[in-house]
N, C-alpha and C positions, 0 to 999 in steps of 0.2 A: 557566411550568412549575410544577407542584406535586407534592409527594410524597404518595402515598395508598396505602392498603391495599386489596387486591383478593382475591377468592376464589382458592383454589388451582386451578391449571390442570390439565387432563387431556389426554392424548394421544389422537388419533384416527387414522384411516387417513392415511398420508402425512406424519405429524407426529411430533415427539419433544418432550418437555418437558425442558428443560435447567436445572440449577441453575447460574446464572451466577457464575463465579469472577473474571472480569476483563473489562471492556468498554473499548474504545478511545474516547478523546475527542480528536477531531481539532482542529487549530488553528482551523478555520472552523465548528466545531460550535456555539459560542455564537450565531453569526449564523444558521446553518441552523435551529436549534431555537427561536430567539426573535424572528426578524425575518421577517414574511410576505413581504417583498420581497427575500429573500436569493437568489432564483433557484433554490432547492432546495425546490420545493413538497412539502408533506407532508399526508397526510390528518389532519384534526383532529376530535376529540381522538385522540391515539395515544401509545404509549410509544416514545420515541426510542431510539436505539442505533446500533450499528455492529458491526464485527468483534469477536468475543469468544472467550474460553476458558470452558469450563464442563464440568460433569459430568452425564451422563445421569441424569435422575430417573425418567423413564417413557417407554416407546416405544409407538408405535401397533402395531396387529395385523399390519401388513405389513412390519415391520422384519426384515431378514435378517442384518445384521451388528451393528448397534448394540444394546447391552444396558445395563441399569441399572448405574450406577457408572462407566461408561467416560468417560475424558477425551476431550473433543472440541474441535475448532476450528470456529467458526461463520463461514462466508463469507457476508457480507451481500448478495452479488450474486444476487438471486432472479430466475429466468427462468421464464416461464409454461410449464406442462407441455404445453399444447396450442398454443403459439405463441411462437416466440423473439422476436417483436416486443414481447412484454410483458416489461418489465424493471422491477424495483423494488429500489432500494438500501435495504435494511431499515433503518428508522428514520432515513433520511437524504435520500432523494429518490424521489418517486413516478414518475419517468420523463416522457417527452415525448409520449405518445399516449394514446388512449382505453383501449387494451388494458392499458397499464402502470398507468394510474390505477385501472382495475377490479381489477387484481391487488393493488395496494397498499391498497385500501380495504375489502378483505374479510378472508379468513382470516389474512393475514400483516400486518395493520395494525400490530400491536404488536411492538416489537423488544426489545432486550436490556438496556436501562438499568433493570434490575429484578432481584429475587432469583431469579425463575423466568421462563422464556420458552418459549412454544410456537413451534417453528420447523420449517421444511420438512426432512424426513428427509434429502434429498439434499444439503443445505447444511451438514450437521454431519459433519465429517470426523474419523474416529477417529484418535487419536494413540497411538503406541507409548510408553505411559507408562513401562514398564520400561526402555526404551532411553533416553528423554529425561531422566527424573528419577532413574534408577538410579545407584548409586555407580560411580565410574570403575573401581574395582578389580574390580567384578562385570560389567564390560562395558558399563556405562551411560555416559552423557555428563555426568552430574552436574549437570544444569541445575536451576534452581528455577522456580516458576511465573512469577516476575518476569522471568526470562530469556526465557521463551516469549512474553511480551507484545511482544517486538521483532518477532514475526511480523506484528503489526498494520500496521506501516509498510512491511513488505516485500511484502505481498500485492499491492497495486496496481502498484508498479513492475515486479514480476516479469512481470505480464501483458504490458506493453509490451516488455520486454527479450526475453521468449520469442517474441513476435510477429515480431521482427526477427532472431531466431535468433542472439543473441549467444553466442559460443562461444570455445573455446581458439584462440589465434592472432589474434583480433580486437583492435584498439585502439578502445576506446569512449569517447566524450565524454559525461559526465553533467552535465546542466545544469537548474536550478541545484542544486548538490550540498550546500548548506549548511543546508537545512531537514530536517524529519523524513523526508519521502519521498525527497528527493534523496540524503541520506546513506545511507539504506537501500538505494537503487539502487546506490550504490557497492559496498556489501558484497555485494549479490546478483550484480552483474556480475563481481566478482572471483571469487566462488564458481562462476560459470559458465565461468570460465577465461580471461576477457579481461584485457588490460592496460587500465587505466582512467586517463583524464584527467578529474579533477573540477574543474569551474569554478564561479565565483561571485564575489561582491563582498565577502563577509565574510571578512577575512583571518584572524581568530581561529579560526573554525571550519575553514577550509581548513588551517591549521596543525595542528589536532587530527586531521584526516583523514590528513594526511601520515604519521602514525605507524602507520596500520593495516597497510600492506604496502609498505614503501619500495621493494621490488624491482619491483612491478607497478603502483604507484599514484603518479601525479604530480598536482600541483594547480597551477592557474593562476588568479590573481586578475584578473578582467576590469576594464578601465578605462573602457570606452566608446569608446576610440579604435580604430576598425575595423582600420586598418593595423597599429598596434602589437600589438593582440590577435591578429591573424592571424599575424603573424611569430612571436610567442611560442608560439602553439599549434602552428605548423608545426615549430618547433625542438623543442618538447616531444615531438611525435609521432615525430620522427626520420624515417629513411628508410622506415619501414613505413607511414607515413601513418595516416589515421583511416578505419576501415571501418564504424563504427556511431555513431549520435548519438541519445541518449535525452533528451527534453526534457519537463519538467513545469512550465512557467512559469506564474506566477499571472496573474490578470486584468490587472494593471497593467503587464505586460511587452510590450505591443504595440509600443512604440517601442524596445525593447532592441536594442542593436547586436550582441549575442552570436550571434543567428541568422546574420547575414551573416558574422561572423568564423569560425564553425564551418563553414558551407557552403563557405567558401573553402579549407578544408583537407581536405575529404572526398575519399577516393579515388573513382575511377570505379566505379560500381556499389554505392556505400555505401548503407546502410539507415538510415532515420530513423524514430524512434518519437515521436509526439506524444501526450502524455497530459495536457497542461495545460488551463488555462481562460482563455486569452488572448482578450480581447474588445476591439474587434470583429474582430480577426484580425491576421495577420502577413503582411508582404509578402515572399514568397520570389522569388528570381531564376528566372524561368520558363526562361530559356535554359540556366542552369547545370543545372537539374534534367533537362532534355531531353538536352542534349549529353553530360552526364557520367553519364547512365543512373541517376540517383539514385532510390531507391524510398522512398516515404513511406507509413507505416502509422499510422492513428489507432487508438487502443485505449482503451476505457472499461472499467475494472475488469479482472478476469481470468476465464478460463473455469474450470469445475470441474476439468478435466484439468490445467490449469496450477496450480491451487491444490494439487492432490494431488502434483504434481511438486515444488512448492516445499517442501511438508511432508516429502517424501521426501529432499530435499537436506539438510534439517535433521536428520532421523532417522539418515541415514547418516554425518553428521558433515562433509559437504562444505561446508555453510554453517554456520559457528560462530556462536553467539549470546552476548550478555551482555558482562560486563566483560572476560572473557578475549579477546573479539573487538574490544575497544576501542569498544564502542557507548555511546550516551548514557545518561544517568541515567533511572531509572524514578520517576515522581512519582505516588504512590498516594493515593486518596481513598475515604472511605466513601460509600455511597449518600446518606446524609443530608447530606453535604458537596458535593452536586453543583454548587452555585453556585460554590464555591471551585475546583472542578475545571475548570469552564468558564472562569473568569477566568484560571487558570494556563495552560490550553491556548491561549488567545488571546494572552496576553502573552509566553509563552516558547516560541518556535517552533524552537529549536535542536534538534540530534539528540537522540533519546531518546523516551520514551513518557509520555503522561499517561493514566492509567487510573482507572476507578472499580471498586472491588472490593466488590460488595454483601455 
């Protein structure tokens, strides 16, 4: 990776030029952006990036809502306009088929780790700046730009939680709940109305999560003992049982026992969301799934409709952000300090955000 100067971008049909204010740096970004064998192929050369906040600098001739100066949230999940089989995670992964590779290598090759980015019009969601950043005494929520960066970790978990229709009255298990995505999923599931059981191995982070909502949030430290963990989960769920299970396990979790322990306590008809990257796979109990009518849904990223719904939850105040919501710290870096940002993202994977602010 190198830092370079480029000519100023211009918007054309179907695009918008955005002045980037903050771009997310994920825990696996150093490997994705620097290791050709990461499993996240990218067109090279390219400008990397991911989910971002920015301000519209110029719109194309077919823009009908966006206008110069508007605060926007960029969803990096780019889908082909003439084929939903073409998918590109902007600046992060060019997809699994020829259509996706074609999409990633042309107009949208460059992403948001830059001062300005040319982006698809439909992926830039306008934000109600007056409501979000306005003073509380004037009807605003009083957030700062730093607070809004928590959206970066909530975007992907929301897709899976929405796909299995997590709602008021549900008891949902979130696993693992101690990283950036998992802890964000805890906040989102609570905002969707569920009672939440957050599980993981990191006792320190689990204790921090306990303070978010003592009335509707419980934590369970997993030990690897299937019988013991099953009993604790069942006791924590109480008579209501568990109706939803969201999982975003990392590649090394193929032998984790938590899958079995959670399946043991699911209600009949419970819904399961799989959003992780476990390789080569996980062994589920075939008969449990069939006899207990469990529904398993795989989700990659979130749809545009889900993204808009998530932003609406924040704008209405249903999903609080920032320190007042007991979220993690924001670690900020200049564009020139991209190397330090990558090192921090890889080394510190606890709840919170690592962002570059060009």
